[in-house]
N, C-alpha and C positions, 0 to 999 in steps of 0.2 A: 778924655775922649778915648773910647775903646778903638783899638786897631782891628780892622777886618782883613782877613786874608782870603783870597780867591785863588783857586787852582783851575787853570784852563783845562778843558777836556781835550784829549787827543782826537782831532777830527781828520777824517779821510774822505775822499770822493772817488767813486768808481763808476765807470760807464757800465750799463747793463741793458738787458731787454726785459721789460716787465709787461705782462699781458699783451705781448706782441708789439709793444711800442719801445722806441729807444728811450732810455732813462738814465738818470744819475742817482746813485744811491749814496747818501751821506751817512757815515758812521761816526759815532762818538764813543771813544774808548772801546772800539770793536763791536759795538751794538748798533743795529740799524736805527737811525734817528729820523731820517726823512727820505722819501722817494719822490723824485720829480720825473714825470714821464711826458713825452711830447707826442701829440697826434699829428701826423704829417699827411696831407692830402695834396696831390698834384705838385709835390715839391715844396709846399708852403706849410708852415706850422699853423694848424687849425685848432689846436687845443693844447692846453698846459694843465697837467694834473699833478697836484702835490698832496702827499699823504704824510701826516705826522701822528695820527691816531695810533697809540701803542697797541691797541687790540687788533687793528687791521694789519699793522706791521708785524705782529707776532706770527702771522700766517706765512710770512716770507722766510722760508728756510734757506734758500740759496738763490743766486741770480745767475743768469747766463751772460757771460762776458761777450761784449760786442766784438765781432771780427770784421776786418776789412776785406 
């Protein structure tokens, strides 16, 4: 039986603002892997948007860090 070796990617998570929405940007080995944005209306989450399409993510050059 052949042995398989798997190497886990280095993952990181960063808060950001994407298209005016608060978001989380997931990076794998430094590259953007997934973006999840929240739409908030009247203090309630009214939408959740997740993008993993590499073609769409390639347009994201930088994120704006959220500030308190």
